[in-house]
N, C-alpha and C positions, 0 to 999 in steps of 0.2 A: 741390656738388662737395666742399665743406669737411666736410661730414657724412659723405660716402662715404670720404674720405681717412682720417678720424678713426674710423670705425666699422667699416670692411669690409676684409678682409684684402687685402694687396697683390695686384695682378693680376699673376700670376706667369708667364702664358704667355709673353710676351716673353722670359723668362730661359730658357725651353727651348732657345734657340739657343747659349747659352753652357754652357762646362764644368761640370759637375755641382759640382765644389767651390767654384767661384765663386757659383753659385746659392744654395749652401748658405750662404755667408757673408753674401750681400746680403740673403737672407730673415731672418737673424739680426739684421741691422743695421735692419731695417725693421719689428721688432716694435712694437707700439703702446706698451707700457709701457717707458720709458727703462730702468727699473731690470732688465728682462729683457734688455736688449741687451749684447752684449760691449763690454767696455771696451776702448780702443785697444791695450793690451797683449795683450789676449786676442785681439784681431783680428789682431794681428802673428803670433800664434801658430797660427792657423787653418791647415787642411790648404791651402788654396788660396794663402797668402801663403808659406808654408814650401816649397811645390812650385815657386812661381814664382822663389823666390830661387835654388832648385838649378837650375832650368831656364834662366834668364836670367842666372845669376851675378850677382844682387843683393846687395850688402853692406847689411845694417841695421845701420850703425854711427852713433855720435853724431856730431852736427854739429861741424865743426871749431870750434876757438876765435875763428877770425876771423869767425864769424857775427855777432859783436858790432862789425864795423868800422863799421856804420851805427848804432851804438848811440845816439849823441848825437841823432840825428834822431828815433829812436822815442822817445826819453825825451821830447823837445820836444813830440812830437805827444800823447803820452799827457798831458802837463800841459797843453796847450792844451785837449784834449777834456774834462779834469776842470773846466774853467772855462766850458764851453758850458752854455747854458740847455736845458731839456728839449726844446724845439722843435728847436733845432740837433742835438742827440743823435740824436733820431729821423731826421733828415735824413742824418746821417752813417751811420747803420744802414742805410739804403737805399744809400747810396753803396759800403758794404761788401758788400752782395749783388750791386751792380751791377758791381763791377771785376771785370776780366778777370784769369787766373791770373798772366799775366806780371807783374801789378802787385802780386800778392799773395805772390810768392816770398820776398822778403825777410822780410816779416812771418810768414810760415809757419815758415821756418827758425828764427827767433827763439822762436816760440811752442814748436817741437818741443824747442829746447835749455833752455828754461826749464821746460817740463813734465817734469821730470827722473823722475818715476815712470811717465811714458808713460799717465796716466790719461785723457788727452784733455782735461784741465782744468788749470788753473794755480791752485795754492793760495795763499792768503796768504803762506805761508812760502816758496814758490818763488820768488814775485814778489820778496819782500824781499831774499831771497839774491841774485838775479840783479842787483837794482839796487846792492845795498850791494857786491857784488864786481866788478861790471863796469861801473859809470859813475863817471866821474870826480866828476861833480856829485853830492854825498850830500845826503841829505834826512833831516829828523828823523822820528820815529814818528809824530807828530802829522800831519807832511805826507804821510807815506805812507798813513795811515789815510783821509785826505781822497781821496786819489788811488785808493786801491782801492775806496772806496765808490763813486766815480763810474765805475768800470769795470764793477763787479758790478752790472749793470743790474737783474738778476733776484733780486737779494738772497739768493743760495745760499751765499754764503761762498766762492765759487770762480769763476774767470774763464772762461767758454767760449770756444771759438774765435771765434765770431761777435762777443763782446764784445771780444776782443782785436783783431781787424781793424777794428772799428769805431772804437777808441780810438786806433789806431796808423796808419791809413789816412792816405795823403798827403791834406790838406785840399784841393789842387787839384783834385781827382777830383770833388768836389762841383760843380763849375761845369759839367761836362759835360751836355749837353742831355738825354741819356738819364737821366742820374742825377735831374735837376731834375723831368723828367716823371714817372718812376717815384714820387718822392716826393710830388710834388702829387697823384697819382692814389691815393696810400695816405690822404692827409688827406682828400679829395675823396669822402667815404663814399657819396654819393647819386648821383655821377657827373654833377653838375649842371654842372660847369666852372668851379665857385668852392667856396672853402672857407669854410664859416659858422662862426660863433661856436659853434653847438652841436657841431658836427663836430670844433672844437678842444677843446672841454671834454670831449667823449666820449674823446678820445685823451691829452690833456695834463693834464686836470684844470682847475679854476676858474681858480686863481692864474696858472699858465702859459699858459693860454689868452688870458687878458686881455693878459698881457705880450706874447705873440706878435702878436695883433691889432693892438696899439698900435704895433708896429715895422712889421709887413709890409703892413697896411691902409693904404697910401699914399694913397688917393682919399677915406678915411674913410666908405666905403659899408656899413661893418658885414660884409663879407665880403673874401675874398683871391682876386683872380683870378689865373691861371697866370702873367700877365706880372708883376704885383706879386710872386708868390711867387719867380719867376727873378730879379727884382731883389734881393730880400732875400738870397737864396743867395749870389748873385754877390757883393754887397757885403759879407756874411761872409767870403766867401773872401777877397777883397781886403784887409779889414781884418787878418786872420790872416796873410796873407803879408808885409803891410807890417809888423806888429808882429815876425814872424820875422826880417825883414831888419835891423830896429833891434837886435833882441837879438844877432844875429851880430856886428854892428858894436860894439856895446857890449862884447863878449867877447872882442874882439882886442886 
């Protein structure tokens, strides 16, 4: 299935039922080479979007300044994420994919505000400007470099939408059963019902795999069961929520 998605053209027949200008835009966005796809700004200038704006009276204006009303929470989430180990960061990525649209609205609005050039990515300069201009808590350039490096998972020098969601998502969503199950299945490469040391090494690398196994393999069997995995995730969430409460008490 993966090879078909990667190598074959998209199955366009289902798109025959939608309007031609919408089909044209979708096919452009589904091009195999990311460099051949339109940018977010180019997509907004497509025939479909322009026509839709006129037909449905949609105004493509900048998000209002109060989009940063919850900026303190987002800032704290980003800082917490930067301190996570690689094992926890992968699980957070699963949570970002699992989250529903209603849970992503606030992060999406802030992303669009920070992405000033509407490229679909957040550059280092854009994030620095957003943090220094809109947050009461200032950080040094050294602290910012550590934070940006933690967010930029694919080392491209810019923050993708998925990377942004992963870092700013409320950590409580990690404890949801569907998220835990999906994350466990991601690590359980052979579908055996347990995560082996080899599977951890394949995904995390030697050092992080050893650290994860030491923490999550409660019965020291040499593998992580789904129950042990769930306990690890929920304990991680509980620790972060407790630390967050203590931090808020200390700031009062």
